[in-house]
C-alpha positions as CSV (number, residue, x, y, z in Angstrom):
1,M,0.0,0.0,0.0
2,I,1.2,3.5,-0.8
3,L,0.3,6.2,1.7
4,S,0.4,9.9,0.9
5,F,0.4,12.8,3.3
6,H,0.9,15.1,0.2
7,P,-2.3,16.8,-1.1
8,C,-1.2,16.5,-4.8
9,F,-0.5,12.8,-4.9
10,D,-3.5,10.5,-5.1
11,T,-2.5,7.1,-3.7
12,D,-4.1,4.0,-2.1
13,V,-4.6,6.0,1.1
14,Q,-4.3,9.8,1.4
15,I,-4.2,11.6,4.8
16,I,-4.2,15.4,4.9
17,L,-3.1,16.3,8.4
18,G,-3.1,20.1,8.3
19,D,-2.7,21.2,11.9
20,K,-4.1,17.9,13.3
21,S,-2.0,15.3,15.1
22,L,-1.6,11.7,14.1
23,D,-4.2,9.4,15.5
24,T,-4.3,5.7,16.0
25,D,-5.8,5.1,12.5
26,N,-3.0,7.2,10.9
27,L,-0.4,5.2,12.8
28,E,-1.9,2.0,11.7
29,C,-1.8,3.2,8.0
30,I,1.9,4.1,8.4
31,R,2.6,0.6,9.9
32,K,0.9,-1.1,7.0
33,S,2.4,1.0,4.2
34,D,5.0,-0.2,1.7
35,A,5.8,3.4,0.7
36,I,5.0,6.9,2.2
37,I,5.0,10.2,0.4
38,L,5.5,13.1,2.8
39,P,4.1,16.7,2.5
40,Q,6.3,19.7,1.8
41,A,5.6,21.1,5.3
42,C,6.6,17.9,7.1
43,T,7.1,18.1,10.8
44,Q,10.0,16.5,12.6
45,D,7.6,14.2,14.4
46,L,5.9,13.0,11.3
47,Y,9.2,12.4,9.5
48,E,10.6,10.4,12.4
49,I,7.6,8.2,12.8
50,C,7.5,7.5,9.0
51,A,11.3,7.0,8.8
52,T,11.3,4.4,11.6
53,S,8.6,2.4,9.9
54,N,9.4,-0.4,7.4
55,A,8.1,1.7,4.5
56,H,10.1,3.5,1.8
57,V,9.8,7.2,2.6
58,F,9.9,10.0,-0.1
59,P,11.4,12.6,0.1
60,N,14.2,11.9,2.5
61,Y,14.2,14.9,4.9
62,E,17.0,13.5,7.1
63,A,19.4,16.4,6.3
64,R,16.6,19.0,6.7
65,I,15.8,17.6,10.2
66,K,19.4,17.1,11.3
67,Y,20.6,20.5,10.0
68,P,17.7,23.0,10.5
69,G,17.9,26.6,9.4
70,K,20.8,28.7,8.1
71,I,23.1,27.6,10.9
72,G,22.3,24.0,10.2
73,Q,23.1,24.6,6.5
74,S,26.5,26.1,7.5
75,L,27.2,23.1,9.7
76,L,26.2,20.7,6.9
77,F,28.5,22.5,4.4
78,E,31.3,22.5,6.9
79,G,30.8,18.8,7.6
80,L,31.0,18.0,3.9
81,D,34.1,20.2,3.5
82,L,32.2,22.4,1.1
83,P,32.6,26.2,0.8
84,P,30.0,28.1,2.8
85,S,27.1,29.7,0.9
86,R,27.6,33.4,0.1
87,D,25.0,35.5,2.0
88,T,24.4,39.1,1.6
89,S,23.6,41.2,4.7
90,L,21.4,44.2,4.3
91,A,21.8,47.2,6.7
92,V,18.8,49.2,7.7
93,H,19.2,53.0,8.1
94,S,17.1,54.8,10.5
95,G,17.0,58.5,9.7
96,P,19.0,60.7,7.4
């Protein structure tokens, strides 16, 4: 069975969580799934529950969860021995 949490992928079972939490029926669907398609706005909890199931999970958000935000991106680049991304800082003037 293919389970989708993504609104644009129609599969055997589709669950749109929105701001709701997983319930026992959702957890049972995850347990029975052969493959799971995650939403773009995937929470860490949802990813971890799906990733620890026996199903194939798409997409793989492991790096996104392990290295959150801009600081996380910098740590990821550093860990892979890649040059840091070039950011531009904007100064805000107050007054003349």
